[in-house]
N, C-alpha and C positions, 0 to 999 in steps of 0.2 A: 556586432553581432545579439539581437534580444534573446537574454535566456529564457524566455520565457516567450514562446512561438504561438502568438496569439498578437494580430493586427485587430488593434481598435476600432479600427475604421470601416474596414471590408470583414469583419469576422460574423459569421451567419446571426441571425437575430437575436436565435434563443439561445447562443451563447451570450453574450451580450448582457439578456436579463439575467443572465445566472450571474454572473458577472456583479452588474450593478447594485442585484439582489445578495448576492451573500456579503457578510461583514470579516474586514480582519479576524475578528474572535472566535468565529467559523471555522476558519482555516490553520491559525497557526498553531506551534505546539505548546500546551501551556506545564509540562512539567520540564520546567526549564532544568541542563546541567552550569553549574553556574561554581565561581572560581573567588575567593579573597585576593585582596592586592599584594596580600605576606606570600601567596602562595609562588613558591618555588616552578620554575618552568619546566623543569624537568616530568614533574607530579601531573603539570597541565600534560604535558606532550603523551604522558601515560594516559589519562585521562579521555582525552582525544584518541589515542588507538581503541582502547576497550569498546569506546561507543560508538567509535565509526564515524564521527562526526569532525570540522575543521574550523571550528570557533568557538568562544566561551566568553559568556557575559564575565563579566567582573561585577560582582556585587554586594553589599554589606547592608543588612537589615532591611529586604528589599529594594532599596534604593542601587540603579545602575550607576557605576560608576566608571565603564566602560568596556573593549571588547579584545582579548584575546585573543592571534587567527595563526594559523597552521604558518602561513609565514613567515611571523613573530620570530616561529620556535622557528621554523631554518635557518634564519636572521642570522638567531643564537648563536643555534649549534653552530654555523658555516665560524663566526667570531669566536666561540671558545669561550660561550658565555649562559651556556642553557640552566648554570645554576640562581643564573638575576631573580630577582622576584618581579612578579606580572607587575603589579606599579609601574617598572624601570621599563616594563617594552608596550606593555597597554596602547591600546589607541584611545583617545581622550572627546575628542571631537567626533561627535556620534550620530550618523541622519537614526531619525528612530521612528519609528509609525504609532499607531495610538491605536487602542483595541474598535471603537467606535466607527475607525475608518471604513466604509466601503472596498471591498476589496479590489476594486480599481484602481486604487490610489496606490497598495500594492504591486500589482503588474505596473507601471509606470516607472515606479520607486528602483523594480531592479531594471527596467530600459534606462534610466535618466542616472545612476549611479554604478551600475554593475556589479554589486556589493554579492558577497556569497549568501550572507540573512543578514537578516535586520531584529534587532529587539523591541520588544510590543508593551508598551507602558499604558495602566490606566490613568483617568483621569490624574488620582491622587501622586501621579507620575513614579506609581509603582512597577520594577518587572512582574509584566503577569505575562510573558512569553517572548517564546522567535518564532521568526517566518522564513524559511527558503521558498528558494523555486519550487521546489519536487513540491509541500507541501500544497504550494498553490494547483501546481498540475493533478495532483495524487484529489487533492478537493475537487474539483473539476469537473474529473474522470467518473469519481460517486456520484456529484449529480446529478451530470449526462445520463447515467444511468438510471439512475430512479428518473427518471422524465420519460427516458426511453418505454422504460418498464408501464410506468401509467399508458405510454398513447398505444404498446401492444395490448395491454387492456381494455383498450374500447375497439379492439380488432374483433370480428365476429370470429369463435371459434373455426380451426378448418374442421371438413366433415370428409373430409377423403378417408378412403382405409390406408393399415398400414401398409409401408410396401412390401412384397412379398424376395424383392430383387435383394434388396440391404443394399447398407450405403458406407463408406467410412473415410476416418478420415487422421489427421497426424499434425501433432504440431506440438509447437520447439516453445520451450520454457525457460525463461532465465534467471537467477538471482536474482533477487531485490528487484527486482526491472516493474516496479508499483504503474509507472507510466501505461503500457501493454497490458497489464495485468485486467483480467476478467473476460480478454477479445476473445482469447478462444471458447472461452464457455457462450459467451453470446454468440461465435459461431454454430458452439456444437446447440445450446439451444436452438435458432430459427433455424437448424435444417430440422430439427423435432418438429416446432411448427408446422415445417414443410411436410410430413407425412406421417405424422402421430394426429389420432382423434381424438384424444380425451384431455384435455389440457391439466387435469392432476397427471397425468403420466409426465404429461411435456415440464410441470415446474417440480417435478421429484429426479430430474437426469439433473435439469437446472441446478437445482441445489449441490447434487453430488458432481457435477461440472465443476464451478464455479469452487468447492472446499477444496477438491483435490488440484484445481490450478492452485487457487493461491498459500495453498502448503506445498508445489512446487518454489512459490516464489520468495514464502518466506524461509521456511527449514531446509531449503538442498543446498546443491552446488548447482541446478538446473538440470531439467530434466525434458522429458518429452509427455504427448496424452497422447494416448491412442484411441477413439471412440469409433464406437462400429453399434448400424444400425442393421438386423436381421429379423424378418416376421414378427414374433411379438414380443423381442428382447433388445436390449440399451446394455453395450459393457462400455465402461469407462477405466479405461489401466493408464495409469501414471507409472513411467519410469526414470530414477535421478539418478546421478554418478556418487551421491554422499552428504552429507555427513553417515546416514542412516541414526536408527534409533535406537539408543540404550533400551530402554523397558520400552515395548510395541503394548501390552497389557494395560500401561499407563495412561500413552497416549490416546488412547481410542477413550477414556474415560473423560466426564465432561472439567473442565475448566483448566485442566494440562500445560501446560505451554511451554515452551524451552523458549523461546521470540525474546529476544531483547529489550530493553526499552523504547528504546528509540524507535526498534520496529512496530513495537506497541500503543506510542504515543500519535503513532501513525495512523494507526485505526485497527488496524489487525495484530495479529497473533493471543487471540481470545481464549486458544482448546479451545473449543466448537467444533472446529474444521472437521478431522476423522470421527468423533462423536453423531456430527449431523449427517455424515457419510454412511456409514454405517446402520444410521435412521431411512434414509428416506429407500436404501438398497436392499435385494432381495436374497442377491449375495453378495459377501463381503469379504475378502481375504487380505491379508498382509506378508511382506516379506523382507525383514530388513537386516542387516548387513554392516558396516563401516563403506561397503564399497557402493554401497545405492539399497533403492528400496522398492518395492516390487505393490502398490495397492491396485487391486480390482473392484470394482464395483461393477453388481448385473441387475441390470431392471426391468421386471416385465410388464408387460400391462396386461389386464386382464380386467375383468367387469367391474372389480372393485377400487377400480382409479375412474369411473365416469364419475363427470360432475352432475 
């Protein structure tokens, strides 16, 4: 089974355009965690656990020497050799990608070789990145959302009035589910465009919804988004199951983040989620404990929101 569920023969043309337009360098993770040949496997095991990764390139002075995977670690554990050096267990005959290659090459490599990751080299054969199937899916999702935004911007604004009856929706969000990240906020934005006449108000709701959704994906153990639209007011509320925010005041400061290096390497966790949400909200409230966090953003529509 292809780890990247994309059929290059039957996929829509716009998706294929993205795949052929992007290069490996546009998708790869540049901040690569590496180990040296003399590193004990026990240390590599700790590195993998701490960073949530299943494979580490072996490199010295920028030169790729091999790869060590979680399977290598498990085999060493079974054999009682967890204190062996990396060079005794690493794979040496590697399949690599080059940063200038089209993304289509990366997709075909995952289909052909079924590896979990590929190291990326530059023209001088130096290690400059690493790519996983998740990297590709996240990048395509982000590019797809950009294309949707461009298409939406060409649609004339809805001149209907705000509904008096109101509407509400509920969405479940899972931890680190970057493949589906943004779907809830996209649906919320779609609802708003159908019912709210002024586009500035829609953008405010869309910003708050997206930032709060990504906050659940990146920082929580998973939770729910509750959205309601009634009269001239939209309310977005998120509730999660932990681990909680240690310092709420610090969490709403721009640039403060507790995201891991892995999450930041994907382009998330920049420390602007809660500050952006607060900025676009008329009322903003946050409560947190180790058992969970509740964030509520209220946005009202008035003449100041007219474009």
